[in-house]
C-alpha positions, 0 to 999 in steps of 0.5 A: 485162332490161327495165324492166318486167321484175324491176327494183327500186325504191331505198330511202329515204334514210339516217336516223341510228340512237339509242341503244336499251335494252342486252342484257338488259333489256325496256322492256316486262317481257316474258319476257327469256332469256338470250341471245347478245349481239345483234351479237356475231356475224354468224353466227345463234346458238341462242335458249332453246327449243332443245335446244341447248348454253348460249348466250353470256353476255350483254354491252354493246355498245360505249359511244357506238355504236348499240345492237341494235333502235334505229332513228329511221328510217321503219320499212322503210327500209333503209340505203342502200349509198354508191357507193364500195364502201370505204365502203359496207357491203359493205366495212364487214362485213368484220373483218379489214379494219378499221383499228386500233380500229375497231368490229367489223364485227358492231356495224356490221351491228347499226347498219345492222340493218331493223326486221323488219316494216320489211324485209317491207314493203319487200321487198313494196313493191319487188315491186309496183313491178317488175310484169312484162309481161302476157302471154295464155296459152292455158287449159292453160299459165295454171294457177299464173299471176295474172290480169292482166285481169279475166275477165268472162263473155262468155255467161249461164251457163247460156246457156239453160234446162236440167234439173238432174236426170233425170227428166221435164219437165212442162207446166201440171197433172198427171196428164200425157200421156206423149209418145213417143219417146226424150226429151230428151238434152243436147247436143241441138238445139232442141226443139219446144214442150210442151203443157200436159198433157203430159211428156216424159223429159229427162236432166240437162243437156239444154235445156228445151222452150219453155212448160216448167213443171217437171222432176219427178225420176224417183224422184218420179214414176209413170208408167202405162203402161196409160193413158200418165199420169204422176202425181207422187208429191209436189207440184210447184212451178213451176220446180223441179229447172230451172237458168233461164237466167242463174242463175250470170251473166249476160253482161258480169259480172266473174266473176274480178277482176284478181289472182286465181290461176289454180287448176283451179276458175279455169279451169274457170270462164273456160272455162265463161264461154266463154274460150280463153286469160287474160291473166295475169302470167307467173311470176318467174324465180327462181335458186337459187345454193347456197354452201359447200364442206361441202355433200354432194348424196348419202349420210350427212354425213362428215369435216366434210361435211353434206347440202344441206337447202336445195338441195331445200327451196327450189325447190319452196316458191318454186313454191308462190309462183307462181314458175319456178325453176331447179334449184339451182346449187351453187357452193362457196366461190367467188368468181369463180363468184359473180360469173360467176353473177350477172352472167350471169342473166336472172332476175327474182330471185336467192337465195343460200344462205349466204355472207352473214356475214363469215367467211373465205369469205363472198363474198356482200357482197365480190362484190356490191360489186365488181359495183356492186350496190345493197344496200336491206337489210343485216341484219334484226333478226329471230331465227334468220336475221339476216344476210339481205340484199337487193340489187339488181344495177345498174339495171333488174337483178334482185333478190337475196335472200341467205339465210344458210346455216342451215336455220331461219335461210334459212326466216326470210329466204324469209319475211321477204325472198324471199316478200312480194317474190315475191308482189309481182312475181306480182302475188299479193295479199299474206296476210291478216294474222291473229292467234293466242293462244300456248299457252303462254309463249315466249321472245323475243330482248331487241331482235330479233322471233323466228320461232318455228314452231307448229302450230294446235291448236284456236283456239290455236297451240303453239310447237314445240322443235326451232326452233334456227337450224340445225335443220328438225325443228321447221319440217317439222312446223310449220304456220305461224310465230309472230312473236314480239315482243322480250321474249317473250309470256306464255301466251294473249297473241296474236302475229301468224302467218305461214302456210305453204303447205301443210296442217296437220301430222299429229296426231301431231306434238304429241306428238313437238315439243312 
């Protein structure tokens, strides 16, 4: 893969991380619910608001260690892994490898966690610095791509005066003498000039004769066949129901700027303007690797096995962002299979699901260290989804986004790292941020950003239940996610909203999920 095809820019230098408020406290004085101890586990834990069993009792971080959510570094600046894997973030996450008396790996993870907004901005910036080489695509293959060159009108639109209605074309004042013949039809060549005082049948889209004054709609005209005269039943204004040459654009006008997503109307406009092909950015190619021996691809969960919810979900989601996605590859908990899949991939982006924490079969970090990958983001201060990661597979290699295995946590990773990265590589414009007030109080995490499924109701958003890290019931009914700052927000507070790329949920969802 060339440097122009899916490379990732390196991260900013390391920076120290001073202390921060202890768990359970909030500098803002906002709503602080009971919560799991941040950093107590690299896996996700439920937060208040989801119908799950009670959470562990909050505790305090190790004395002298960086506390959750603290950072003196520039927002979005991740910690770059050291070349020596034994001193890098890859090995420090492995709990069993820590020497006696060492700080637990989970605290090391918390020390490296990147702020949510910074991680998202970094992912987009990396994507923008790795554009794919543009190519010329026939119109029938350009749908969903992004324009790399502006579409400029190659002709006036319309390119000649045409009739906007079926009816009569007239010249001069009436009544008008009706000229015999079948009249003027669309697609016919040049026509003879129309003398003053004369009228001629005309069809929509037909070219107007020279010196025509107006078009009279059929329903607004009366033809006296005995006398061969046409009378208007309404006043006639010069130029009425005529589409003059250049009404829509003149030759050389820019119709569509660089960065426009090619939609069906865009294809139609390009064709009308004289194009047979457009210059566009290729769709980023994405490989999806599903990890976990416990996953089933069909049937009911049984004997400790569960259905794979991410394989069916991720590919269409990524396609909606403009990516070309291979069918999910299910690798189980096999470190060697994962290594082979990574070193043999020719994708622009690789997504893995699960295996990003510090469990006995979580192989993502060790395999990345083994193949010499560069860790750009190792954990994000967001719930759910904080064990997510972003890496680059060697110089000029593709990026890898490691998603947590819990379904809603994976959605969080998708929106935080994968979506802005794909948008950047594909040349798509970033979503315009907007804010909306929440309908009710929303609990937050003491130190991390929280992403909550919501549905729009009028000018407000309603938080949805069933928003635990392992749940999809809430997000399936949602049309957006609310970005809740640490500590939570009170009813009526405006929060940032992340739109989802599909239509709003049906009205019945409010009663079932709120």
